[in-house]
C-alpha positions as CSV (number, residue, x, y, z in Angstrom):
1,M,-0.4,-0.5,-0.1
2,D,1.6,3.1,-0.7
3,A,1.6,6.1,1.7
4,N,-1.3,8.1,0.0
5,Q,-3.8,5.6,0.6
6,K,-5.9,5.7,3.1
7,S,-5.5,9.8,3.1
8,I,-7.1,9.3,0.0
9,V,-9.0,6.3,0.8
10,R,-11.4,8.5,3.4
11,A,-11.4,12.0,1.3
12,L,-13.4,9.7,-1.2
13,R,-15.9,8.8,1.2
14,T,-16.0,11.7,2.8
15,I,-17.5,13.1,-0.6
16,G,-19.8,10.6,-0.8
17,M,-18.4,7.7,-2.7
18,S,-18.3,3.7,-2.2
19,V,-14.4,3.0,-1.3
20,L,-12.8,-1.3,-1.2
21,P,-9.8,-1.4,-0.9
22,L,-8.3,-4.3,-2.9
23,V,-4.9,-6.0,-2.8
24,D,-3.3,-8.3,-5.4
25,G,-2.7,-6.3,-8.2
26,V,-4.7,-3.5,-7.9
27,D,-5.8,-0.7,-5.0
28,I,-9.3,0.1,-4.3
29,L,-12.5,-0.4,-6.7
30,V,-14.7,3.2,-6.3
31,G,-18.3,3.6,-6.8
32,F,-20.1,6.5,-8.0
33,R,-23.6,6.6,-9.2
34,K,-23.9,3.1,-9.9
35,M,-20.9,3.7,-11.8
36,N,-17.3,1.4,-10.8
37,F,-14.3,2.7,-11.4
38,I,-10.5,0.5,-10.1
39,F,-7.7,2.8,-9.2
40,E,-3.7,2.1,-8.9
41,I,-2.8,4.1,-6.7
42,K,0.6,6.0,-6.3
43,D,2.6,7.7,-4.2
44,P,3.4,11.5,-5.8
45,A,6.4,11.3,-3.4
46,K,8.0,8.4,-4.6
47,P,11.0,9.0,-7.5
48,P,8.9,7.9,-10.5
49,S,11.1,5.1,-11.2
50,R,9.6,3.9,-7.9
51,R,5.7,4.8,-9.0
52,V,6.3,1.8,-11.5
53,L,3.7,-1.3,-11.4
54,T,4.8,-4.5,-9.7
55,P,5.1,-7.9,-11.0
56,N,1.8,-8.2,-9.8
57,E,-0.4,-4.8,-10.6
58,E,1.1,-5.5,-14.5
59,K,-0.1,-9.2,-14.0
60,F,-3.3,-8.1,-13.2
61,H,-3.9,-4.7,-15.9
62,R,-2.6,-6.9,-18.8
63,G,-5.7,-9.7,-18.1
64,W,-8.0,-6.9,-16.5
65,G,-11.2,-6.6,-19.4
66,G,-11.8,-3.7,-18.4
67,Q,-10.8,-0.1,-17.5
68,I,-7.9,0.5,-14.3
69,H,-6.8,4.1,-13.4
70,T,-3.1,4.4,-12.4
71,V,-3.3,7.9,-9.9
72,T,-1.2,9.9,-7.3
73,T,-4.4,12.2,-5.7
74,V,-7.6,12.3,-5.2
75,A,-8.0,15.4,-7.4
76,E,-7.4,13.3,-10.8
77,I,-9.0,10.4,-9.7
78,I,-12.4,12.8,-9.3
79,R,-11.8,14.2,-12.7
80,I,-11.3,10.9,-13.9
81,I,-15.2,9.7,-12.8
82,H,-16.3,13.6,-13.3
83,E,-16.0,12.9,-16.7
84,R,-17.5,9.1,-17.5
85,V,-20.2,9.9,-14.4
86,I,-21.3,13.8,-15.0
């Protein structure tokens, strides 16, 4: 888990989104207005070389038939959801 994940989960729940932390290749499932979004969270405080996908994450992302977004901030998540829902 990246250092910023707990604060992101807390912020999303505060603004009314459902958030389910996941394991093995993806970080969180977010529900908003009857739509689901999968997010892989990376810590922006780490250098880019430390923000790459782990082998488990790469495997999951390759095999998943739906959308997955890699993000670093709450603002990115809100923008992605806003573009698809509102």
